[in-house]
PQR file with spaces between the fields and no chain letter, atoms N, CA, C, O and H, PARSE charges and radii, in Angstrom:
ATOM       1  N    MET     1     -43.209  -16.029   17.817 -0.4000 1.5000
ATOM       2  CA   MET     1     -42.724  -17.400   17.573 -0.0000 2.0000
ATOM       3  C    MET     1     -41.389  -17.295   16.899  0.5500 1.7000
ATOM       4  O    MET     1     -41.233  -16.531   15.947 -0.5500 1.4000
ATOM       5  N    ALA     2     -40.408  -18.057   17.376 -0.4000 1.5000
ATOM       6  CA   ALA     2     -39.079  -17.950   16.849 -0.0000 2.0000
ATOM       7  C    ALA     2     -39.007  -18.778   15.574  0.5500 1.7000
ATOM       8  O    ALA     2     -39.754  -19.733   15.363 -0.5500 1.4000
ATOM       9  H    ALA     2     -40.535  -18.678   18.149  0.4000 1.0000
ATOM      10  N    LYS     3     -38.048  -18.348   14.722 -0.4000 1.5000
ATOM      11  CA   LYS     3     -37.877  -19.132   13.472 -0.0000 2.0000
ATOM      12  C    LYS     3     -37.131  -20.346   13.722  0.5500 1.7000
ATOM      13  O    LYS     3     -36.405  -20.437   14.713 -0.5500 1.4000
ATOM      14  H    LYS     3     -37.441  -17.572   14.893  0.4000 1.0000
ATOM      15  N    LYS     4     -37.270  -21.325   12.847 -0.4000 1.5000
ATOM      16  CA   LYS     4     -36.663  -22.628   13.087 -0.0000 2.0000
ATOM      17  C    LYS     4     -35.164  -22.452   12.907  0.5500 1.7000
ATOM      18  O    LYS     4     -34.403  -23.178   13.547 -0.5500 1.4000
ATOM      19  H    LYS     4     -37.859  -21.251   12.043  0.4000 1.0000
ATOM      20  N    GLY     5     -34.708  -21.550   12.093 -0.4000 1.5000
ATOM      21  CA   GLY     5     -33.278  -21.367   11.837 -0.0000 2.0000
ATOM      22  C    GLY     5     -32.568  -20.713   13.023  0.5500 1.7000
ATOM      23  O    GLY     5     -31.340  -20.719   13.110 -0.5500 1.4000
ATOM      24  H    GLY     5     -35.326  -20.960   11.574  0.4000 1.0000
ATOM      25  N    GLY     6     -33.353  -20.157   13.922 -0.4000 1.5000
ATOM      26  CA   GLY     6     -32.722  -19.419   15.003 -0.0000 2.0000
ATOM      27  C    GLY     6     -31.903  -20.343   15.947  0.5500 1.7000
ATOM      28  O    GLY     6     -30.793  -20.000   16.355 -0.5500 1.4000
ATOM      29  H    GLY     6     -34.351  -20.152   13.852  0.4000 1.0000
ATOM      30  N    LEU     7     -32.456  -21.474   16.267 -0.4000 1.5000
ATOM      31  CA   LEU     7     -31.754  -22.434   17.134 -0.0000 2.0000
ATOM      32  C    LEU     7     -30.540  -23.009   16.369  0.5500 1.7000
ATOM      33  O    LEU     7     -29.459  -23.159   16.939 -0.5500 1.4000
ATOM      34  H    LEU     7     -33.358  -21.753   15.936  0.4000 1.0000
ATOM      35  N    PHE     8     -30.722  -23.309   15.147 -0.4000 1.5000
ATOM      36  CA   PHE     8     -29.587  -23.826   14.367 -0.0000 2.0000
ATOM      37  C    PHE     8     -28.468  -22.803   14.304  0.5500 1.7000
ATOM      38  O    PHE     8     -27.300  -23.148   14.484 -0.5500 1.4000
ATOM      39  H    PHE     8     -31.601  -23.187   14.685  0.4000 1.0000
ATOM      40  N    ALA     9     -28.806  -21.576   14.056 -0.4000 1.5000
ATOM      41  CA   ALA     9     -27.795  -20.529   13.967 -0.0000 2.0000
ATOM      42  C    ALA     9     -27.122  -20.328   15.279  0.5500 1.7000
ATOM      43  O    ALA     9     -25.919  -20.067   15.291 -0.5500 1.4000
ATOM      44  H    ALA     9     -29.755  -21.296   13.910  0.4000 1.0000
ATOM      45  N    MET    10     -27.804  -20.430   16.393 -0.4000 1.5000
ATOM      46  CA   MET    10     -27.202  -20.333   17.675 -0.0000 2.0000
ATOM      47  C    MET    10     -26.238  -21.478   17.982  0.5500 1.7000
ATOM      48  O    MET    10     -25.157  -21.265   18.531 -0.5500 1.4000
ATOM      49  H    MET    10     -28.781  -20.643   16.384  0.4000 1.0000
ATOM      50  N    LEU    11     -26.657  -22.729   17.610 -0.4000 1.5000
ATOM      51  CA   LEU    11     -25.767  -23.820   17.780 -0.0000 2.0000
ATOM      52  C    LEU    11     -24.556  -23.773   16.902  0.5500 1.7000
ATOM      53  O    LEU    11     -23.471  -24.207   17.289 -0.5500 1.4000
ATOM      54  H    LEU    11     -27.535  -22.902   17.164  0.4000 1.0000
ATOM      55  N    LEU    12     -24.742  -23.245   15.718 -0.4000 1.5000
ATOM      56  CA   LEU    12     -23.652  -23.206   14.723 -0.0000 2.0000
ATOM      57  C    LEU    12     -22.676  -22.083   15.283  0.5500 1.7000
ATOM      58  O    LEU    12     -21.459  -22.250   15.196 -0.5500 1.4000
ATOM      59  H    LEU    12     -25.624  -22.892   15.404  0.4000 1.0000
ATOM      60  N    GLY    13     -23.174  -21.023   15.815 -0.4000 1.5000
ATOM      61  CA   GLY    13     -22.318  -20.019   16.398 -0.0000 2.0000
ATOM      62  C    GLY    13     -21.544  -20.491   17.553  0.5500 1.7000
ATOM      63  O    GLY    13     -20.374  -20.149   17.723 -0.5500 1.4000
ATOM      64  H    GLY    13     -24.162  -20.887   15.885  0.4000 1.0000
ATOM      65  N    ALA    14     -22.237  -21.343   18.422 -0.4000 1.5000
ATOM      66  CA   ALA    14     -21.542  -21.850   19.573 -0.0000 2.0000
ATOM      67  C    ALA    14     -20.449  -22.840   19.177  0.5500 1.7000
ATOM      68  O    ALA    14     -19.403  -22.891   19.825 -0.5500 1.4000
ATOM      69  H    ALA    14     -23.188  -21.621   18.284  0.4000 1.0000
ATOM      70  N    ALA    15     -20.678  -23.642   18.100 -0.4000 1.5000
ATOM      71  CA   ALA    15     -19.679  -24.516   17.631 -0.0000 2.0000
ATOM      72  C    ALA    15     -18.514  -23.792   17.017  0.5500 1.7000
ATOM      73  O    ALA    15     -17.364  -24.168   17.242 -0.5500 1.4000
ATOM      74  H    ALA    15     -21.527  -23.601   17.574  0.4000 1.0000
ATOM      75  N    ALA    16     -18.788  -22.743   16.233 -0.4000 1.5000
ATOM      76  CA   ALA    16     -17.717  -21.948   15.717 -0.0000 2.0000
ATOM      77  C    ALA    16     -16.918  -21.270   16.753  0.5500 1.7000
ATOM      78  O    ALA    16     -15.704  -21.140   16.593 -0.5500 1.4000
ATOM      79  H    ALA    16     -19.722  -22.437   16.051  0.4000 1.0000
ATOM      80  N    GLY    17     -17.541  -20.812   17.844 -0.4000 1.5000
ATOM      81  CA   GLY    17     -16.827  -20.167   18.906 -0.0000 2.0000
ATOM      82  C    GLY    17     -15.943  -21.125   19.613  0.5500 1.7000
ATOM      83  O    GLY    17     -14.810  -20.802   19.970 -0.5500 1.4000
ATOM      84  H    GLY    17     -18.527  -20.917   17.974  0.4000 1.0000
ATOM      85  N    ALA    18     -16.481  -22.374   19.834 -0.4000 1.5000
ATOM      86  CA   ALA    18     -15.605  -23.397   20.529 -0.0000 2.0000
ATOM      87  C    ALA    18     -14.452  -23.763   19.660  0.5500 1.7000
ATOM      88  O    ALA    18     -13.348  -23.969   20.164 -0.5500 1.4000
ATOM      89  H    ALA    18     -17.402  -22.637   19.545  0.4000 1.0000
ATOM      90  N    ALA    19     -14.665  -23.857   18.319 -0.4000 1.5000
ATOM      91  CA   ALA    19     -13.554  -24.229   17.505 -0.0000 2.0000
ATOM      92  C    ALA    19     -12.496  -23.137   17.434  0.5500 1.7000
ATOM      93  O    ALA    19     -11.304  -23.432   17.352 -0.5500 1.4000
ATOM      94  H    ALA    19     -15.561  -23.689   17.910  0.4000 1.0000
ATOM      95  N    ALA    20     -12.936  -21.840   17.467 -0.4000 1.5000
ATOM      96  CA   ALA    20     -11.991  -20.728   17.560 -0.0000 2.0000
ATOM      97  C    ALA    20     -11.186  -20.723   18.762  0.5500 1.7000
ATOM      98  O    ALA    20      -9.995  -20.414   18.718 -0.5500 1.4000
ATOM      99  H    ALA    20     -13.904  -21.600   17.534  0.4000 1.0000
ATOM     100  N    VAL    21     -11.827  -21.077   19.932 -0.4000 1.5000
ATOM     101  CA   VAL    21     -11.030  -21.094   21.149 -0.0000 2.0000
ATOM     102  C    VAL    21     -10.081  -22.307   21.118  0.5500 1.7000
ATOM     103  O    VAL    21      -8.946  -22.185   21.579 -0.5500 1.4000
ATOM     104  H    VAL    21     -12.794  -21.328   19.968  0.4000 1.0000
ATOM     105  N    PHE    22     -10.475  -23.399   20.626 -0.4000 1.5000
ATOM     106  CA   PHE    22      -9.631  -24.635   20.582 -0.0000 2.0000
ATOM     107  C    PHE    22      -8.397  -24.372   19.657  0.5500 1.7000
ATOM     108  O    PHE    22      -7.272  -24.707   20.028 -0.5500 1.4000
ATOM     109  H    PHE    22     -11.397  -23.498   20.252  0.4000 1.0000
ATOM     110  N    PHE    23      -8.611  -23.782   18.476 -0.4000 1.5000
ATOM     111  CA   PHE    23      -7.602  -23.582   17.529 -0.0000 2.0000
ATOM     112  C    PHE    23      -6.751  -22.347   17.757  0.5500 1.7000
ATOM     113  O    PHE    23      -5.868  -22.040   16.956 -0.5500 1.4000
ATOM     114  H    PHE    23      -9.525  -23.510   18.174  0.4000 1.0000
ATOM     115  N    SER    24      -7.020  -21.615   18.882 -0.4000 1.5000
ATOM     116  CA   SER    24      -6.361  -20.395   19.147 -0.0000 2.0000
ATOM     117  C    SER    24      -4.940  -20.773   19.804  0.5500 1.7000
ATOM     118  O    SER    24      -4.041  -19.932   19.817 -0.5500 1.4000
ATOM     119  H    SER    24      -7.737  -21.864   19.533  0.4000 1.0000
ATOM     120  N    LYS    25      -4.773  -21.950   20.305 -0.4000 1.5000
ATOM     121  CA   LYS    25      -3.524  -22.438   20.859 -0.0000 2.0000
ATOM     122  C    LYS    25      -2.775  -23.147   19.738  0.5500 1.7000
ATOM     123  O    LYS    25      -3.384  -23.907   18.985 -0.5500 1.4000
ATOM     124  H    LYS    25      -5.503  -22.633   20.295  0.4000 1.0000
ATOM     125  N    GLN    26      -1.443  -22.915   19.603 -0.4000 1.5000
ATOM     126  CA   GLN    26      -0.599  -23.484   18.609 -0.0000 2.0000
ATOM     127  C    GLN    26      -0.585  -25.028   18.881  0.5500 1.7000
ATOM     128  O    GLN    26      -0.625  -25.847   17.963 -0.5500 1.4000
ATOM     129  H    GLN    26      -0.948  -22.297   20.215  0.4000 1.0000
ATOM     130  N    GLU    27      -0.526  -25.358   20.169 -0.4000 1.5000
ATOM     131  CA   GLU    27      -0.450  -26.755   20.475 -0.0000 2.0000
ATOM     132  C    GLU    27      -1.636  -27.578   19.899  0.5500 1.7000
ATOM     133  O    GLU    27      -1.444  -28.669   19.361 -0.5500 1.4000
ATOM     134  H    GLU    27      -0.493  -24.692   20.915  0.4000 1.0000
ATOM     135  N    ASN    28      -2.818  -27.043   20.024 -0.4000 1.5000
ATOM     136  CA   ASN    28      -4.012  -27.674   19.498 -0.0000 2.0000
ATOM     137  C    ASN    28      -4.012  -27.745   17.975  0.5500 1.7000
ATOM     138  O    ASN    28      -4.437  -28.738   17.383 -0.5500 1.4000
ATOM     139  H    ASN    28      -2.974  -26.157   20.461  0.4000 1.0000
ATOM     140  N    ARG    29      -3.521  -26.657   17.348 -0.4000 1.5000
ATOM     141  CA   ARG    29      -3.439  -26.668   15.896 -0.0000 2.0000
ATOM     142  C    ARG    29      -2.524  -27.749   15.418  0.5500 1.7000
ATOM     143  O    ARG    29      -2.823  -28.385   14.407 -0.5500 1.4000
ATOM     144  H    ARG    29      -3.177  -25.851   17.830  0.4000 1.0000
ATOM     145  N    ASP    30      -1.382  -28.006   16.108 -0.4000 1.5000
ATOM     146  CA   ASP    30      -0.434  -29.018   15.745 -0.0000 2.0000
ATOM     147  C    ASP    30      -1.063  -30.389   15.951  0.5500 1.7000
ATOM     148  O    ASP    30      -0.866  -31.270   15.114 -0.5500 1.4000
ATOM     149  H    ASP    30      -1.138  -27.490   16.929  0.4000 1.0000
ATOM     150  N    LYS    31      -1.805  -30.606   17.019 -0.4000 1.5000
ATOM     151  CA   LYS    31      -2.466  -31.887   17.291 -0.0000 2.0000
ATOM     152  C    LYS    31      -3.483  -32.154   16.165  0.5500 1.7000
ATOM     153  O    LYS    31      -3.566  -33.257   15.626 -0.5500 1.4000
ATOM     154  H    LYS    31      -1.965  -29.891   17.699  0.4000 1.0000
ATOM     155  N    ALA    32      -4.230  -31.134   15.841 -0.4000 1.5000
ATOM     156  CA   ALA    32      -5.236  -31.300   14.808 -0.0000 2.0000
ATOM     157  C    ALA    32      -4.588  -31.608   13.454  0.5500 1.7000
ATOM     158  O    ALA    32      -5.131  -32.408   12.692 -0.5500 1.4000
ATOM     159  H    ALA    32      -4.163  -30.238   16.279  0.4000 1.0000
ATOM     160  N    LYS    33      -3.471  -31.010   13.141 -0.4000 1.5000
ATOM     161  CA   LYS    33      -2.745  -31.282   11.889 -0.0000 2.0000
ATOM     162  C    LYS    33      -2.277  -32.718   11.820  0.5500 1.7000
ATOM     163  O    LYS    33      -2.363  -33.377   10.784 -0.5500 1.4000
ATOM     164  H    LYS    33      -3.030  -30.360   13.760  0.4000 1.0000
ATOM     165  N    GLU    34      -1.761  -33.202   12.995 -0.4000 1.5000
ATOM     166  CA   GLU    34      -1.282  -34.630   13.025 -0.0000 2.0000
ATOM     167  C    GLU    34      -2.495  -35.622   12.724  0.5500 1.7000
ATOM     168  O    GLU    34      -2.338  -36.613   12.011 -0.5500 1.4000
ATOM     169  H    GLU    34      -1.692  -32.667   13.837  0.4000 1.0000
ATOM     170  N    VAL    35      -3.628  -35.316   13.272 -0.4000 1.5000
ATOM     171  CA   VAL    35      -4.838  -36.152   13.079 -0.0000 2.0000
ATOM     172  C    VAL    35      -5.254  -36.137   11.668  0.5500 1.7000
ATOM     173  O    VAL    35      -5.579  -37.173   11.087 -0.5500 1.4000
ATOM     174  H    VAL    35      -3.756  -34.511   13.852  0.4000 1.0000
ATOM     175  N    VAL    36      -5.250  -34.922   11.077 -0.4000 1.5000
ATOM     176  CA   VAL    36      -5.642  -34.732    9.703 -0.0000 2.0000
ATOM     177  C    VAL    36      -4.698  -35.459    8.745  0.5500 1.7000
ATOM     178  O    VAL    36      -5.106  -36.067    7.756 -0.5500 1.4000
ATOM     179  H    VAL    36      -4.986  -34.080   11.548  0.4000 1.0000
ATOM     180  N    ASP    37      -3.404  -35.362    9.097 -0.4000 1.5000
ATOM     181  CA   ASP    37      -2.391  -36.050    8.238 -0.0000 2.0000
ATOM     182  C    ASP    37      -2.562  -37.537    8.267  0.5500 1.7000
ATOM     183  O    ASP    37      -2.448  -38.199    7.236 -0.5500 1.4000
ATOM     184  H    ASP    37      -3.072  -34.868    9.901  0.4000 1.0000
ATOM     185  N    LYS    38      -2.850  -38.108    9.503 -0.4000 1.5000
ATOM     186  CA   LYS    38      -3.070  -39.527    9.616 -0.0000 2.0000
ATOM     187  C    LYS    38      -4.300  -39.967    8.828  0.5500 1.7000
ATOM     188  O    LYS    38      -4.312  -41.010    8.174 -0.5500 1.4000
ATOM     189  H    LYS    38      -2.943  -37.570   10.340  0.4000 1.0000
ATOM     190  N    ALA    39      -5.334  -39.130    8.916 -0.4000 1.5000
ATOM     191  CA   ALA    39      -6.592  -39.454    8.171 -0.0000 2.0000
ATOM     192  C    ALA    39      -6.351  -39.472    6.666  0.5500 1.7000
ATOM     193  O    ALA    39      -6.921  -40.279    5.932 -0.5500 1.4000
ATOM     194  H    ALA    39      -5.325  -38.283    9.447  0.4000 1.0000
ATOM     195  N    LYS    40      -5.512  -38.580    6.244 -0.4000 1.5000
ATOM     196  CA   LYS    40      -5.222  -38.547    4.758 -0.0000 2.0000
ATOM     197  C    LYS    40      -4.464  -39.778    4.309  0.5500 1.7000
ATOM     198  O    LYS    40      -4.707  -40.322    3.232 -0.5500 1.4000
ATOM     199  H    LYS    40      -5.049  -37.924    6.841  0.4000 1.0000
ATOM     200  N    VAL    41      -3.541  -40.205    5.156 -0.4000 1.5000
ATOM     201  CA   VAL    41      -2.813  -41.427    4.777 -0.0000 2.0000
ATOM     202  C    VAL    41      -3.742  -42.626    4.800  0.5500 1.7000
ATOM     203  O    VAL    41      -3.640  -43.486    3.925 -0.5500 1.4000
ATOM     204  H    VAL    41      -3.344  -39.762    6.031  0.4000 1.0000
ATOM     205  N    GLN    42      -4.621  -42.713    5.741 -0.4000 1.5000
ATOM     206  CA   GLN    42      -5.623  -43.837    5.764 -0.0000 2.0000
ATOM     207  C    GLN    42      -6.569  -43.749    4.629  0.5500 1.7000
ATOM     208  O    GLN    42      -6.954  -44.775    4.067 -0.5500 1.4000
ATOM     209  H    GLN    42      -4.704  -42.015    6.452  0.4000 1.0000
ATOM     210  N    ALA    43      -6.963  -42.563    4.263 -0.4000 1.5000
ATOM     211  CA   ALA    43      -7.883  -42.410    3.117 -0.0000 2.0000
ATOM     212  C    ALA    43      -7.244  -42.807    1.845  0.5500 1.7000
ATOM     213  O    ALA    43      -7.912  -43.404    1.001 -0.5500 1.4000
ATOM     214  H    ALA    43      -6.650  -41.730    4.720  0.4000 1.0000
ATOM     215  N    LYS    44      -5.951  -42.509    1.637 -0.4000 1.5000
ATOM     216  CA   LYS    44      -5.273  -42.965    0.465 -0.0000 2.0000
ATOM     217  C    LYS    44      -5.162  -44.469    0.383  0.5500 1.7000
ATOM     218  O    LYS    44      -5.334  -45.033   -0.698 -0.5500 1.4000
ATOM     219  H    LYS    44      -5.408  -42.024    2.323  0.4000 1.0000
ATOM     220  N    LYS    45      -4.871  -45.166    1.526 -0.4000 1.5000
ATOM     221  CA   LYS    45      -4.818  -46.532    1.536 -0.0000 2.0000
ATOM     222  C    LYS    45      -6.162  -47.263    1.251  0.5500 1.7000
ATOM     223  O    LYS    45      -6.236  -48.286    0.570 -0.5500 1.4000
ATOM     224  H    LYS    45      -4.731  -44.708    2.404  0.4000 1.0000
ATOM     225  N    ALA    46      -7.214  -46.639    1.838 -0.4000 1.5000
ATOM     226  CA   ALA    46      -8.532  -47.141    1.498 -0.0000 2.0000
ATOM     227  C    ALA    46      -8.932  -46.976    0.094  0.5500 1.7000
ATOM     228  O    ALA    46      -9.611  -47.835   -0.469 -0.5500 1.4000
ATOM     229  H    ALA    46      -7.154  -45.808    2.392  0.4000 1.0000
ATOM     230  N    GLU    47      -8.509  -45.831   -0.532 -0.4000 1.5000
ATOM     231  CA   GLU    47      -8.777  -45.559   -1.956 -0.0000 2.0000
ATOM     232  C    GLU    47      -8.083  -46.643   -2.781  0.5500 1.7000
ATOM     233  O    GLU    47      -8.688  -47.193   -3.701 -0.5500 1.4000
ATOM     234  H    GLU    47      -7.958  -45.134   -0.075  0.4000 1.0000
ATOM     235  N    LYS    48      -6.835  -46.954   -2.471 -0.4000 1.5000
ATOM     236  CA   LYS    48      -6.206  -48.011   -3.265 -0.0000 2.0000
ATOM     237  C    LYS    48      -6.865  -49.370   -3.203  0.5500 1.7000
ATOM     238  O    LYS    48      -6.976  -50.069   -4.210 -0.5500 1.4000
ATOM     239  H    LYS    48      -6.344  -46.507   -1.724  0.4000 1.0000
ATOM     240  N    GLU    49      -7.317  -49.752   -1.965 -0.4000 1.5000
ATOM     241  CA   GLU    49      -7.985  -51.007   -1.763 -0.0000 2.0000
ATOM     242  C    GLU    49      -9.351  -50.969   -2.551  0.5500 1.7000
ATOM     243  O    GLU    49      -9.722  -51.963   -3.175 -0.5500 1.4000
ATOM     244  H    GLU    49      -7.226  -49.184   -1.146  0.4000 1.0000
ATOM     245  N    VAL    50     -10.061  -49.856   -2.514 -0.4000 1.5000
ATOM     246  CA   VAL    50     -11.282  -49.823   -3.211 -0.0000 2.0000
ATOM     247  C    VAL    50     -11.115  -49.900   -4.753  0.5500 1.7000
ATOM     248  O    VAL    50     -11.844  -50.589   -5.467 -0.5500 1.4000
ATOM     249  H    VAL    50      -9.760  -49.048   -2.007  0.4000 1.0000
ATOM     250  N    ARG    51     -10.134  -49.165   -5.184 -0.4000 1.5000
ATOM     251  CA   ARG    51      -9.861  -49.289   -6.664 -0.0000 2.0000
ATOM     252  C    ARG    51      -9.502  -50.716   -7.084  0.5500 1.7000
ATOM     253  O    ARG    51      -9.911  -51.182   -8.148 -0.5500 1.4000
ATOM     254  H    ARG    51      -9.542  -48.606   -4.604  0.4000 1.0000
ATOM     255  N    LYS    52      -8.719  -51.416   -6.218 -0.4000 1.5000
ATOM     256  CA   LYS    52      -8.421  -52.803   -6.527 -0.0000 2.0000
ATOM     257  C    LYS    52      -9.599  -53.713   -6.601  0.5500 1.7000
ATOM     258  O    LYS    52      -9.715  -54.559   -7.487 -0.5500 1.4000
ATOM     259  H    LYS    52      -8.387  -51.038   -5.354  0.4000 1.0000
ATOM     260  N    VAL    53     -10.483  -53.518   -5.634 -0.4000 1.5000
ATOM     261  CA   VAL    53     -11.710  -54.313   -5.555 -0.0000 2.0000
ATOM     262  C    VAL    53     -12.586  -53.979   -6.783  0.5500 1.7000
ATOM     263  O    VAL    53     -13.157  -54.887   -7.387 -0.5500 1.4000
ATOM     264  H    VAL    53     -10.388  -52.831   -4.914  0.4000 1.0000
ATOM     265  N    VAL    54     -12.697  -52.720   -7.150 -0.4000 1.5000
ATOM     266  CA   VAL    54     -13.443  -52.364   -8.333 -0.0000 2.0000
ATOM     267  C    VAL    54     -12.860  -53.034   -9.555  0.5500 1.7000
ATOM     268  O    VAL    54     -13.579  -53.641  -10.348 -0.5500 1.4000
ATOM     269  H    VAL    54     -12.233  -51.983   -6.659  0.4000 1.0000
ATOM     270  N    SER    55     -11.495  -52.916   -9.711 -0.4000 1.5000
ATOM     271  CA   SER    55     -10.857  -53.555  -10.817 -0.0000 2.0000
ATOM     272  C    SER    55     -11.170  -55.012  -10.875  0.5500 1.7000
ATOM     273  O    SER    55     -11.522  -55.533  -11.933 -0.5500 1.4000
ATOM     274  H    SER    55     -10.910  -52.422   -9.067  0.4000 1.0000
ATOM     275  N    ASP    56     -11.049  -55.683   -9.762 -0.4000 1.5000
ATOM     276  CA   ASP    56     -11.248  -57.127   -9.739 -0.0000 2.0000
ATOM     277  C    ASP    56     -12.732  -57.424  -10.114  0.5500 1.7000
ATOM     278  O    ASP    56     -12.962  -58.393  -10.837 -0.5500 1.4000
ATOM     279  H    ASP    56     -10.763  -55.260   -8.903  0.4000 1.0000
ATOM     280  N    VAL    57     -13.685  -56.689   -9.689 -0.4000 1.5000
ATOM     281  CA   VAL    57     -15.031  -56.911  -10.018 -0.0000 2.0000
ATOM     282  C    VAL    57     -15.335  -56.707  -11.495  0.5500 1.7000
ATOM     283  O    VAL    57     -16.080  -57.456  -12.126 -0.5500 1.4000
ATOM     284  H    VAL    57     -13.498  -55.901   -9.102  0.4000 1.0000
ATOM     285  N    LYS    58     -14.689  -55.606  -12.028 -0.4000 1.5000
ATOM     286  CA   LYS    58     -14.842  -55.379  -13.581 -0.0000 2.0000
ATOM     287  C    LYS    58     -14.301  -56.596  -14.325  0.5500 1.7000
ATOM     288  O    LYS    58     -14.911  -57.137  -15.248 -0.5500 1.4000
ATOM     289  H    LYS    58     -14.084  -54.998  -11.515  0.4000 1.0000
ATOM     290  N    LYS    59     -13.076  -57.002  -13.846 -0.4000 1.5000
ATOM     291  CA   LYS    59     -12.439  -58.187  -14.573 -0.0000 2.0000
ATOM     292  C    LYS    59     -13.267  -59.363  -14.488  0.5500 1.7000
ATOM     293  O    LYS    59     -13.424  -60.042  -15.503 -0.5500 1.4000
ATOM     294  H    LYS    59     -12.581  -56.563  -13.097  0.4000 1.0000
ATOM     295  N    ALA    60     -13.846  -59.703  -13.342 -0.4000 1.5000
ATOM     296  CA   ALA    60     -14.724  -60.851  -13.171 -0.0000 2.0000
ATOM     297  C    ALA    60     -16.000  -60.723  -14.014  0.5500 1.7000
ATOM     298  O    ALA    60     -16.516  -61.702  -14.553 -0.5500 1.4000
ATOM     299  H    ALA    60     -13.718  -59.152  -12.518  0.4000 1.0000
ATOM     300  N    THR    61     -16.475  -59.507  -14.102 -0.4000 1.5000
ATOM     301  CA   THR    61     -17.723  -59.300  -14.800 -0.0000 2.0000
ATOM     302  C    THR    61     -17.427  -59.550  -16.267  0.5500 1.7000
ATOM     303  O    THR    61     -18.203  -60.213  -16.955 -0.5500 1.4000
ATOM     304  H    THR    61     -16.055  -58.713  -13.664  0.4000 1.0000
ATOM     305  N    LYS    62     -16.343  -59.039  -16.737 -0.4000 1.5000
ATOM     306  CA   LYS    62     -16.050  -59.194  -18.241 -0.0000 2.0000
ATOM     307  C    LYS    62     -15.856  -60.680  -18.550  0.5500 1.7000
ATOM     308  O    LYS    62     -16.313  -61.159  -19.589 -0.5500 1.4000
ATOM     309  H    LYS    62     -15.713  -58.500  -16.179  0.4000 1.0000
ATOM     310  N    GLU    63     -15.174  -61.422  -17.648 -0.4000 1.5000
ATOM     311  CA   GLU    63     -14.884  -62.878  -17.936 -0.0000 2.0000
ATOM     312  C    GLU    63     -16.249  -63.612  -17.888  0.5500 1.7000
ATOM     313  O    GLU    63     -16.462  -64.520  -18.692 -0.5500 1.4000
ATOM     314  H    GLU    63     -14.803  -61.034  -16.805  0.4000 1.0000
ATOM     315  N    SER    64     -17.126  -63.271  -17.027 -0.4000 1.5000
ATOM     316  CA   SER    64     -18.455  -64.020  -16.965 -0.0000 2.0000
ATOM     317  C    SER    64     -19.245  -63.648  -18.056  0.5500 1.7000
ATOM     318  O    SER    64     -20.072  -64.445  -18.499 -0.5500 1.4000
ATOM     319  H    SER    64     -16.953  -62.534  -16.374  0.4000 1.0000
ATOM     320  N    ALA    65     -19.083  -62.430  -18.594 -0.4000 1.5000
ATOM     321  CA   ALA    65     -19.865  -61.961  -19.769 -0.0000 2.0000
ATOM     322  C    ALA    65     -19.504  -62.663  -21.073  0.5500 1.7000
ATOM     323  O    ALA    65     -20.322  -62.861  -21.971 -0.5500 1.4000
ATOM     324  H    ALA    65     -18.412  -61.782  -18.234  0.4000 1.0000
ATOM     325  N    LYS    66     -18.219  -63.027  -21.115 -0.4000 1.5000
ATOM     326  CA   LYS    66     -17.687  -63.801  -22.255 -0.0000 2.0000
ATOM     327  C    LYS    66     -18.203  -65.167  -22.341  0.5500 1.7000
ATOM     328  O    LYS    66     -18.342  -65.688  -23.447 -0.5500 1.4000
ATOM     329  H    LYS    66     -17.555  -62.867  -20.385  0.4000 1.0000
ATOM     330  N    LYS    67     -18.500  -65.794  -21.259 -0.4000 1.5000
ATOM     331  CA   LYS    67     -18.966  -67.165  -21.160 -0.0000 2.0000
ATOM     332  C    LYS    67     -20.428  -67.298  -21.655  0.5500 1.7000
ATOM     333  O    LYS    67     -20.986  -68.395  -21.642 -0.5500 1.4000
ATOM     334  H    LYS    67     -18.388  -65.371  -20.360  0.4000 1.0000
């Protein structure tokens, strides 16, 4: 009887191999870098929005607590 981890290890190995083949070309690494850079910019924008909402909620909570 095979171990449960055997299938997972095989799938993980296949995914790692596919990633190695994909990233072996400079063109693919450049494309991946562009996508990651765009995602970082979007994440920073989202972080600013979330911080603003949290700040607004804290402010509203403090005001309602004073009442």
